Backbone as CSV, one residue per row, in Angstrom:
resi,resn,N_x,N_y,N_z,CA_x,CA_y,CA_z,C_x,C_y,C_z
1,MET,-31.685,15.590,101.583,-31.853,15.725,100.134,-32.046,17.197,99.771
2,ARG,-31.231,17.696,98.854,-31.353,19.077,98.402,-32.176,19.110,97.130
3,ASN,-33.054,20.101,97.020,-33.866,20.190,95.809,-33.093,20.949,94.726
4,PRO,-33.540,20.838,93.474,-32.816,21.495,92.379,-32.650,23.005,92.567
5,GLU,-33.619,23.653,93.183,-33.506,25.099,93.392,-32.345,25.425,94.331
6,THR,-32.182,24.612,95.385,-31.071,24.816,96.314,-29.740,24.621,95.606
7,LEU,-29.652,23.589,94.783,-28.430,23.347,94.027,-28.149,24.492,93.057
8,GLN,-29.208,24.974,92.387,-29.030,26.061,91.430,-28.599,27.345,92.126
9,ASN,-29.136,27.591,93.309,-28.729,28.771,94.071,-27.263,28.683,94.469
10,PHE,-26.829,27.477,94.804,-25.421,27.276,95.144,-24.534,27.609,93.946
11,LEU,-24.883,27.075,92.786,-24.094,27.356,91.590,-24.179,28.824,91.194
12,GLY,-25.329,29.439,91.465,-25.494,30.846,91.118,-24.535,31.753,91.864
13,GLY,-24.055,31.297,93.021,-23.113,32.088,93.798,-21.668,31.896,93.394
14,ALA,-21.409,30.958,92.491,-20.035,30.695,92.046,-19.560,31.810,91.113
15,TRP,-18.274,32.118,91.152,-17.733,33.123,90.244,-16.237,32.943,90.037
16,VAL,-15.772,33.524,88.954,-14.345,33.532,88.608,-13.884,34.980,88.589
17,ASP,-12.826,35.271,89.311,-12.349,36.644,89.433,-11.751,37.137,88.115
18,ALA,-11.877,38.446,87.907,-11.356,39.056,86.679,-9.850,38.860,86.542
19,SER,-9.139,38.758,87.669,-7.685,38.572,87.608,-7.319,37.231,86.985
20,VAL,-8.204,36.233,87.116,-7.968,34.927,86.492,-8.204,35.026,84.990
21,PHE,-9.289,35.693,84.617,-9.556,35.873,83.189,-8.493,36.746,82.525
22,SER,-7.842,37.610,83.299,-6.741,38.399,82.730,-5.576,37.503,82.343
23,LEU,-5.362,36.437,83.134,-4.321,35.474,82.793,-4.700,34.668,81.563
24,ARG,-5.948,34.188,81.559,-6.431,33.328,80.474,-7.859,33.708,80.107
25,PRO,-8.026,34.645,79.170,-9.375,35.024,78.740,-10.141,33.866,78.112
26,ASP,-9.423,32.829,77.675,-10.067,31.685,77.031,-10.571,30.649,78.033
27,TYR,-10.395,30.904,79.321,-10.803,29.921,80.332,-12.324,29.806,80.408
28,ARG,-12.777,28.558,80.478,-14.193,28.257,80.692,-14.319,27.115,81.679
29,ALA,-15.415,27.129,82.428,-15.664,26.048,83.380,-17.130,25.653,83.314
30,VAL,-17.380,24.365,83.447,-18.737,23.871,83.638,-18.796,23.257,85.028
31,LEU,-19.761,23.700,85.818,-19.945,23.209,87.176,-21.223,22.379,87.246
32,LEU,-21.127,21.203,87.858,-22.280,20.340,88.085,-22.470,20.184,89.592
33,ALA,-23.642,20.533,90.090,-23.993,20.281,91.484,-24.969,19.110,91.496
34,VAL,-24.652,18.088,92.284,-25.390,16.829,92.226,-25.820,16.401,93.625
35,ASP,-27.035,15.902,93.728,-27.519,15.384,95.007,-28.251,14.068,94.775
36,GLY,-28.400,13.295,95.841,-29.100,12.020,95.742,-28.216,10.876,95.299
37,LEU,-26.911,11.061,95.345,-25.983,10.017,94.934,-25.974,8.860,95.940
38,VAL,-25.915,7.666,95.440,-25.743,6.491,96.295,-24.250,6.163,96.272
39,PRO,-23.551,6.422,97.385,-22.097,6.265,97.393,-21.671,4.811,97.524
40,GLY,-20.376,4.614,97.410,-19.863,3.261,97.577,-18.453,3.127,97.077
41,PRO,-17.840,1.976,97.325,-16.474,1.718,96.854,-16.457,1.461,95.354
42,SER,-15.283,1.356,94.802,-15.143,0.995,93.386,-15.892,-0.311,93.121
43,ASP,-16.512,-0.391,91.936,-17.290,-1.582,91.604,-16.984,-2.007,90.166
44,GLU,-17.724,-2.981,89.671,-17.460,-3.496,88.323,-17.660,-2.429,87.259
45,ALA,-18.686,-1.591,87.438,-18.963,-0.553,86.447,-17.838,0.477,86.401
46,SER,-17.382,0.924,87.562,-16.309,1.918,87.575,-14.992,1.308,87.093
47,GLU,-14.780,0.033,87.382,-13.591,-0.656,86.904,-13.584,-0.730,85.372
48,ALA,-14.718,-1.081,84.795,-14.806,-1.171,83.332,-14.569,0.194,82.692
49,LEU,-15.096,1.245,83.305,-14.922,2.589,82.763,-13.463,3.023,82.848
50,LEU,-12.799,2.731,83.952,-11.387,3.080,84.087,-10.541,2.328,83.062
51,GLN,-10.870,1.072,82.842,-10.127,0.308,81.845,-10.325,0.902,80.445
52,ALA,-11.542,1.336,80.139,-11.803,1.972,78.844,-11.013,3.270,78.710
53,ALA,-10.909,4.019,79.819,-10.141,5.266,79.798,-8.657,4.983,79.582
54,GLU,-8.154,3.945,80.199,-6.740,3.582,80.017,-6.448,3.207,78.567
55,VAL,-7.330,2.442,77.954,-7.169,2.058,76.550,-7.214,3.292,75.653
56,SER,-8.167,4.185,75.939,-8.304,5.412,75.147,-7.044,6.266,75.229
57,ALA,-6.490,6.398,76.432,-5.287,7.215,76.612,-4.113,6.639,75.839
58,ARG,-3.970,5.330,75.872,-2.852,4.700,75.151,-2.970,4.935,73.651
59,LYS,-4.192,4.928,73.139,-4.398,5.193,71.714,-4.078,6.648,71.371
60,VAL,-4.507,7.556,72.231,-4.264,8.984,71.988,-2.767,9.285,72.037
61,LEU,-2.087,8.710,73.014,-0.664,8.979,73.154,0.140,8.280,72.049
62,ASP,0.055,6.977,71.963,0.666,6.210,70.870,2.055,6.720,70.510
63,GLY,2.918,6.787,71.514,4.285,7.233,71.272,4.512,8.712,71.489
64,ARG,3.438,9.479,71.680,3.576,10.926,71.928,3.827,11.173,73.403
65,ALA,4.548,12.229,73.706,4.740,12.634,75.098,3.445,13.268,75.610
66,VAL,3.126,13.014,76.869,1.894,13.555,77.454,1.852,15.073,77.316
67,GLU,2.991,15.731,77.566,3.009,17.192,77.545,2.819,17.781,76.147
68,ASP,2.875,16.936,75.114,2.666,17.416,73.746,1.196,17.422,73.337
69,LEU,0.334,16.813,74.132,-1.094,16.883,73.825,-1.557,18.332,73.963
70,PRO,-2.331,18.853,73.012,-2.655,20.280,72.991,-3.255,20.839,74.279
71,HIS,-4.227,20.117,74.877,-4.854,20.676,76.076,-3.923,20.603,77.283
72,VAL,-3.107,19.572,77.353,-2.114,19.482,78.417,-1.107,20.619,78.272
73,ALA,-0.653,20.853,77.056,0.309,21.930,76.805,-0.268,23.290,77.182
74,ALA,-1.548,23.497,76.894,-2.197,24.769,77.243,-2.207,24.987,78.753
75,TRP,-2.461,23.929,79.507,-2.478,24.064,80.960,-1.071,24.283,81.512
76,ARG,-0.076,23.737,80.868,1.301,23.992,81.297,1.632,25.483,81.156
77,VAL,1.199,26.070,80.065,1.420,27.505,79.862,0.648,28.306,80.910
78,ALA,-0.571,27.904,81.206,-1.385,28.594,82.210,-0.723,28.546,83.584
79,TYR,-0.152,27.393,83.930,0.522,27.284,85.226,1.711,28.239,85.304
80,LYS,2.467,28.325,84.228,3.619,29.226,84.219,3.194,30.679,84.376
81,SER,1.992,31.014,83.921,1.523,32.402,83.954,1.348,32.928,85.374
82,PHE,1.143,32.028,86.360,1.045,32.504,87.749,2.198,31.982,88.612
83,GLY,3.264,31.552,87.946,4.486,31.223,88.662,4.664,29.781,89.062
84,ALA,3.727,28.891,88.708,3.873,27.475,89.047,4.802,26.795,88.048
85,LYS,5.468,25.753,88.500,6.358,24.984,87.640,5.652,23.696,87.230
86,PRO,5.178,23.599,85.980,4.394,22.431,85.563,5.150,21.113,85.631
87,GLN,6.490,21.168,85.630,7.252,19.923,85.756,7.131,19.341,87.158
88,ARG,6.858,20.210,88.134,6.764,19.775,89.531,5.330,19.654,90.010
89,THR,4.456,20.533,89.539,3.050,20.504,89.942,2.209,20.384,88.674
90,ARG,1.857,19.174,88.340,1.143,18.921,87.093,-0.353,19.088,87.276
91,ASN,-1.016,19.650,86.253,-2.472,19.747,86.293,-3.057,18.347,86.362
92,SER,-4.299,18.258,86.832,-4.889,16.951,87.126,-4.993,16.058,85.896
93,LEU,-5.252,16.644,84.728,-5.337,15.841,83.508,-3.989,15.199,83.188
94,GLU,-2.934,16.004,83.211,-1.608,15.476,82.916,-1.209,14.395,83.924
95,ALA,-1.514,14.627,85.203,-1.161,13.650,86.229,-1.853,12.307,85.980
96,LEU,-3.118,12.353,85.591,-3.838,11.111,85.308,-3.285,10.415,84.066
97,LEU,-3.049,11.179,83.011,-2.546,10.583,81.778,-1.208,9.885,81.997
98,ARG,-0.391,10.431,82.871,0.909,9.827,83.144,0.776,8.522,83.926
99,ARG,-0.402,8.274,84.483,-0.605,7.044,85.246,-1.292,5.953,84.430
100,THR,-1.733,6.287,83.225,-2.502,5.294,82.469,-1.665,4.082,82.052
101,ALA,-0.380,4.264,81.854,0.453,3.128,81.448,0.500,2.056,82.527
102,SER,0.602,2.483,83.788,0.658,1.531,84.896,-0.712,1.262,85.503
103,GLY,-1.688,2.117,85.177,-3.044,1.931,85.691,-3.523,3.128,86.479
104,LEU,-4.716,3.610,86.174,-5.314,4.721,86.906,-5.642,4.287,88.332
105,PRO,-5.696,5.237,89.266,-6.036,4.862,90.647,-7.482,4.393,90.757
106,ARG,-7.706,3.458,91.631,-9.052,2.997,91.984,-9.338,3.530,93.389
107,VAL,-10.298,4.446,93.511,-10.518,5.152,94.782,-11.891,4.829,95.364
108,ASN,-12.930,5.284,94.681,-14.319,4.978,95.019,-15.147,5.242,93.768
109,ARG,-16.416,4.881,93.807,-17.248,4.968,92.600,-17.227,6.366,91.991
110,LEU,-17.426,7.372,92.807,-17.516,8.744,92.295,-16.183,9.216,91.715
111,THR,-15.120,9.008,92.461,-13.808,9.451,91.991,-13.394,8.701,90.738
112,ASP,-13.662,7.403,90.703,-13.324,6.614,89.518,-14.015,7.149,88.274
113,VAL,-15.290,7.498,88.415,-16.064,7.958,87.254,-15.544,9.291,86.742
114,TYR,-15.309,10.252,87.629,-14.878,11.548,87.094,-13.439,11.494,86.595
115,ASN,-12.604,10.649,87.192,-11.251,10.480,86.652,-11.292,9.870,85.252
116,ALA,-12.159,8.883,85.069,-12.277,8.251,83.753,-12.786,9.238,82.710
117,VAL,-13.785,10.032,83.057,-14.310,11.036,82.136,-13.227,12.052,81.784
118,SER,-12.417,12.431,82.760,-11.317,13.362,82.514,-10.374,12.823,81.445
119,VAL,-9.999,11.551,81.561,-9.078,10.944,80.602,-9.741,10.731,79.251
120,LEU,-10.981,10.265,79.255,-11.687,9.998,77.996,-11.866,11.264,77.168
121,HIS,-12.090,12.397,77.838,-12.362,13.648,77.122,-11.175,14.613,77.156
122,LEU,-10.081,14.208,77.786,-8.867,15.028,77.849,-9.160,16.420,78.413
123,VAL,-9.799,16.442,79.574,-10.155,17.689,80.246,-9.957,17.531,81.753
124,PRO,-9.368,18.524,82.423,-9.260,18.437,83.878,-10.649,18.459,84.523
125,VAL,-10.877,17.542,85.455,-12.149,17.459,86.169,-11.843,17.321,87.660
126,GLY,-12.543,18.094,88.481,-12.417,17.977,89.930,-13.744,17.593,90.543
127,GLY,-13.696,16.838,91.633,-14.911,16.439,92.321,-14.785,16.711,93.810
128,GLU,-15.823,17.308,94.405,-15.778,17.687,95.815,-17.095,17.363,96.504
129,ASP,-17.008,17.125,97.810,-18.188,16.829,98.612,-18.841,18.146,99.033
130,LEU,-20.068,18.370,98.586,-20.750,19.624,98.907,-21.025,19.765,100.401
131,ALA,-21.102,18.647,101.118,-21.357,18.711,102.558,-20.215,19.410,103.289
132,GLY,-19.033,19.442,102.684,-17.896,20.094,103.309,-17.751,21.559,102.962
133,TYR,-18.615,22.069,102.084,-18.497,23.450,101.622,-19.086,24.452,102.606
134,ALA,-18.451,25.627,102.658,-18.949,26.772,103.418,-19.089,27.922,102.439
135,GLY,-20.280,28.126,101.897,-20.477,29.155,100.893,-20.130,28.650,99.509
136,PRO,-20.354,29.476,98.493,-20.163,29.052,97.099,-18.699,28.998,96.693
137,PRO,-18.386,28.255,95.621,-17.007,28.194,95.124,-16.669,29.423,94.295
138,ARG,-15.437,29.854,94.369,-14.961,30.926,93.497,-13.492,30.692,93.182
139,LEU,-13.127,31.091,91.987,-11.761,30.926,91.485,-11.098,32.296,91.455
140,LEU,-9.964,32.434,92.134,-9.293,33.728,92.219,-7.805,33.546,92.444
141,ARG,-7.098,34.643,92.516,-5.675,34.602,92.805,-5.472,34.835,94.303
142,ALA,-4.762,33.941,94.939,-4.646,33.932,96.390,-3.810,35.091,96.922
143,THR,-4.126,35.474,98.151,-3.288,36.445,98.867,-2.123,35.739,99.547
144,GLY,-2.264,34.427,99.765,-1.260,33.671,100.496,-1.631,33.445,101.941
145,ARG,-2.767,34.005,102.361,-3.208,33.858,103.755,-4.391,32.897,103.899
146,GLU,-4.850,32.324,102.795,-5.995,31.432,102.837,-5.574,30.036,103.298
147,PRO,-6.246,29.458,104.291,-5.866,28.122,104.764,-6.269,27.037,103.778
148,PHE,-5.442,26.009,103.716,-5.691,24.851,102.867,-5.365,23.606,103.673
149,ASP,-6.374,22.782,103.932,-6.149,21.584,104.733,-5.785,20.425,103.821
150,ALA,-4.620,19.854,104.075,-4.100,18.780,103.230,-3.743,17.574,104.095
151,ILE,-3.373,16.499,103.433,-2.897,15.297,104.103,-1.449,15.065,103.709
152,ALA,-0.590,14.923,104.679,0.830,14.653,104.423,1.290,13.573,105.402
153,GLY,1.824,12.490,104.875,2.279,11.407,105.734,1.170,10.780,106.550
154,GLY,-0.062,10.846,106.009,-1.199,10.267,106.708,-1.810,11.153,107.766
155,ALA,-1.268,12.355,107.958,-1.786,13.280,108.968,-2.286,14.559,108.311
156,GLU,-3.265,15.194,108.942,-3.785,16.460,108.437,-2.795,17.582,108.733
157,VAL,-2.530,18.391,107.736,-1.639,19.541,107.893,-2.296,20.766,107.276
158,LEU,-1.948,21.933,107.783,-2.477,23.187,107.261,-1.411,23.853,106.414
159,GLU,-1.779,24.139,105.154,-0.862,24.796,104.235,-1.469,26.113,103.770
160,TYR,-0.670,26.887,103.047,-1.140,28.155,102.490,-0.630,28.271,101.062
161,PRO,-1.449,28.783,100.156,-0.995,28.939,98.768,0.018,30.069,98.647
162,GLU,0.709,30.071,97.537,1.624,31.167,97.235,0.813,32.406,96.847
163,PRO,1.273,33.596,97.199,0.573,34.808,96.742,0.500,34.837,95.218
164,GLY,-0.679,35.107,94.698,-0.889,35.151,93.262,-1.270,33.819,92.651
165,GLU,-1.188,32.750,93.425,-1.557,31.425,92.931,-3.051,31.389,92.608
166,VAL,-3.426,30.720,91.541,-4.834,30.567,91.184,-5.414,29.417,92.002
167,VAL,-6.471,29.706,92.764,-7.059,28.701,93.654,-8.585,28.768,93.602
168,TRP,-9.194,27.623,93.836,-10.623,27.577,94.144,-10.758,27.670,95.663
169,ARG,-11.744,28.437,96.132,-11.945,28.561,97.554,-13.421,28.751,97.883
170,ASP,-13.753,28.619,99.180,-15.072,28.963,99.676,-14.873,29.884,100.875
171,ASP,-15.882,30.026,101.735,-15.749,30.938,102.872,-14.727,30.471,103.900
172,ALA,-14.464,29.165,103.953,-13.577,28.618,104.974,-12.125,28.537,104.545
173,GLY,-11.857,28.637,103.244,-10.483,28.547,102.786,-10.378,27.936,101.405
174,VAL,-9.187,27.521,101.046,-8.910,26.963,99.720,-9.431,25.535,99.632
175,THR,-10.117,25.232,98.532,-10.600,23.870,98.287,-9.761,23.149,97.244
176,CYS,-9.078,23.900,96.373,-8.200,23.284,95.371,-7.084,24.271,95.025
177,ARG,-5.847,23.831,95.125,-4.708,24.686,94.829,-4.300,24.609,93.363
178,ARG,-3.639,25.661,92.925,-3.070,25.764,91.576,-4.074,25.345,90.501
179,TRP,-5.235,25.973,90.597,-6.293,25.838,89.593,-6.918,24.448,89.631
180,ASN,-6.163,23.438,89.273,-6.713,22.080,89.248,-5.619,21.052,89.544
181,TRP,-4.774,21.398,90.502,-3.644,20.537,90.846,-3.958,19.619,92.027
182,ARG,-4.311,20.201,93.162,-4.447,19.419,94.391,-5.662,19.863,95.181
183,GLN,-6.570,18.929,95.448,-7.787,19.237,96.184,-7.580,19.047,97.682
184,GLY,-8.344,19.793,98.479,-8.210,19.744,99.923,-8.915,18.547,100.550
185,HIS,-8.564,18.295,101.791,-9.133,17.162,102.522,-10.571,17.442,102.964
186,ARG,-10.842,18.679,103.348,-12.154,19.032,103.905,-13.298,18.733,102.956
187,THR,-13.111,18.956,101.687,-14.195,18.763,100.718,-13.956,17.547,99.821
188,GLY,-13.074,16.667,100.223,-12.772,15.495,99.406,-13.930,14.518,99.324
189,LEU,-14.077,13.877,98.162,-15.096,12.846,97.997,-14.725,11.610,98.806
190,SER,-15.742,10.882,99.243,-15.508,9.656,99.993,-16.581,8.636,99.632
191,GLU,-16.518,7.481,100.249,-17.529,6.450,100.020,-18.849,6.790,100.692
192,ASP,-18.879,7.909,101.430,-20.112,8.359,102.090,-20.738,9.569,101.407
193,THR,-20.120,10.079,100.355,-20.608,11.288,99.690,-21.944,11.047,98.995
194,THR,-22.913,11.900,99.278,-24.216,11.822,98.608,-24.538,13.078,97.815
195,THR,-23.806,14.164,98.064,-24.016,15.406,97.327,-22.659,15.990,96.956
196,ALA,-22.487,16.347,95.704,-21.139,16.676,95.225,-21.143,17.808,94.207
197,LEU,-19.967,18.411,94.068,-19.708,19.432,93.051,-18.617,18.911,92.129
198,PHE,-18.832,19.048,90.823,-17.822,18.666,89.834,-17.510,19.878,88.972
199,ILE,-16.215,20.095,88.719,-15.760,21.249,87.935,-14.933,20.746,86.764
200,LEU,-15.340,21.112,85.560,-14.602,20.773,84.343,-13.970,22.053,83.819
201,ASP,-12.643,22.033,83.610,-11.881,23.218,83.218,-11.414,23.113,81.776
202,ALA,-11.566,24.201,81.035,-11.135,24.179,79.637,-10.371,25.442,79.255
203,LEU,-9.364,25.259,78.418,-8.640,26.331,77.754,-8.630,26.014,76.267
204,GLN,-8.374,27.008,75.445,-8.148,26.718,74.033,-6.894,25.850,73.914
205,PRO,-6.891,24.855,73.028,-7.773,24.685,71.872,-9.017,23.842,72.126
206,MET,-9.331,23.482,73.372,-10.565,22.736,73.607,-11.752,23.625,73.269
207,THR,-12.668,23.111,72.491,-13.817,23.895,72.056,-14.926,23.849,73.094
208,ASP,-15.870,24.793,72.966,-17.046,24.775,73.832,-17.830,23.486,73.645
209,GLU,-17.909,23.018,72.418,-18.664,21.803,72.125,-18.036,20.588,72.812
210,ALA,-16.705,20.518,72.797,-16.012,19.401,73.440,-16.180,19.460,74.958
211,LEU,-16.132,20.665,75.516,-16.337,20.829,76.952,-17.741,20.399,77.355
212,GLU,-18.732,20.839,76.596,-20.115,20.475,76.915,-20.340,18.971,76.753
213,ALA,-19.679,18.361,75.772,-19.805,16.923,75.576,-19.248,16.164,76.779
214,ALA,-18.141,16.639,77.321,-17.567,16.009,78.508,-18.508,16.156,79.699
215,ALA,-19.099,17.346,79.850,-20.044,17.570,80.945,-21.290,16.704,80.774
216,ASP,-21.757,16.564,79.534,-22.912,15.690,79.260,-22.605,14.251,79.666
217,ASP,-21.416,13.782,79.309,-21.025,12.408,79.612,-20.969,12.191,81.119
218,LEU,-20.345,13.131,81.832,-20.258,13.000,83.285,-21.642,13.028,83.920
219,ALA,-22.491,13.963,83.483,-23.842,14.060,84.042,-24.638,12.778,83.792
220,ASP,-24.498,12.218,82.604,-25.213,10.985,82.277,-24.771,9.837,83.179
221,ARG,-23.485,9.749,83.441,-22.983,8.669,84.287,-23.371,8.885,85.748
222,LEU,-23.371,10.139,86.197,-23.765,10.424,87.572,-25.251,10.146,87.803
223,ALA,-26.057,10.335,86.773,-27.492,10.096,86.890,-27.806,8.635,87.200
224,ARG,-26.842,7.747,86.948,-27.041,6.324,87.216,-26.665,5.947,88.646
225,PHE,-26.281,6.922,89.447,-25.831,6.648,90.810,-26.980,6.576,91.812
226,GLY,-28.191,6.438,91.373,-29.312,6.298,92.284,-30.606,6.762,91.641
227,PRO,-31.741,6.314,92.175,-33.037,6.661,91.572,-33.465,8.107,91.807
228,ASP,-32.834,8.790,92.749,-33.266,10.144,93.092,-32.190,11.197,92.813
229,VAL,-31.278,10.896,91.905,-30.202,11.840,91.602,-30.757,13.101,90.939
230,LYS,-30.314,14.253,91.442,-30.682,15.547,90.860,-29.399,16.261,90.468
231,ILE,-29.389,16.834,89.261,-28.194,17.487,88.741,-28.554,18.870,88.207
232,THR,-27.818,19.875,88.643,-27.945,21.208,88.061,-26.587,21.600,87.483
233,ARG,-26.608,22.542,86.580,-25.414,22.807,85.774,-25.260,24.299,85.503
234,ARG,-24.009,24.731,85.441,-23.730,26.131,85.098,-22.403,26.233,84.367
235,ARG,-22.389,27.058,83.339,-21.161,27.336,82.597,-20.700,28.745,82.925
236,ILE,-19.402,28.911,83.182,-18.826,30.218,83.485,-17.728,30.516,82.469
237,ALA,-17.770,31.706,81.897,-16.749,32.123,80.937,-16.596,33.636,81.025
238,ALA,-15.519,34.144,80.457,-15.288,35.584,80.456,-16.352,36.271,79.615
239,VAL,-16.753,37.439,80.058,-17.720,38.235,79.301,-16.977,38.918,78.162
240,PRO,-17.392,38.701,76.915,-16.686,39.332,75.785,-16.657,40.848,75.896
241,THR,-15.524,41.427,75.564,-15.407,42.876,75.561,-16.066,43.464,74.326
242,VAL,-16.943,44.429,74.531,-17.636,45.078,73.410,-16.861,46.333,73.024
243,LYS,-16.396,46.375,71.788,-15.658,47.535,71.309,-16.606,48.487,70.607
244,GLU,-16.482,49.746,70.991,-17.341,50.769,70.398,-16.878,51.066,68.963
245,GLY,-17.839,51.228,68.087,-17.521,51.577,66.713,-17.282,53.077,66.558
246,ASN,-16.859,53.457,65.382,-16.636,54.877,65.120,-17.943,55.593,64.941
């Protein structure tokens, strides 16, 4: 069991590189570090939440193309800014929304909850097992030499990001490629996860208030995952440039 101070120290070491803010000065992230979770497979509560998210998505779309939703469109532009092709590598929000017609994936309690919150609030959300982390998370542009452990064809494979690609990483390598596209195997959530990191990503036109509301909703739902759940939180954004007067 990690105490709140340990969790806060972990979040305190997180950072976003200036090269990322140069691409998107409007980028903001809320990070939640959580401990004391009681893990498990998908259950009735997570099923009901996923169904509510599917209904919500159908209402929001209502004949509209997924890529026309403002926040999805903003992430498509962000992907193009570092050379990714959004038609081939979709941000996590867009990927989930495209699955709502046939049904969102049912994975495990933790993954189901953050996927549902992502769809309900139209914001990319990532979830990772803190037990797999080596050092704090940071978002930067890759050199292309950082290892990324993935699963392909049921087997573990080692990949490397493209130079200049925006990635989340720790001391051991990449934890999530292309900002919020694909998470690694090493830090993936499972039915045994008891301590986790969640990252909510926002670009304009999503407001700070909407981002915080999504983080509040996720934190509230995670707090129900056991009697001893502890949650710490941090928001990261670009530091406003101060212009000198005459």
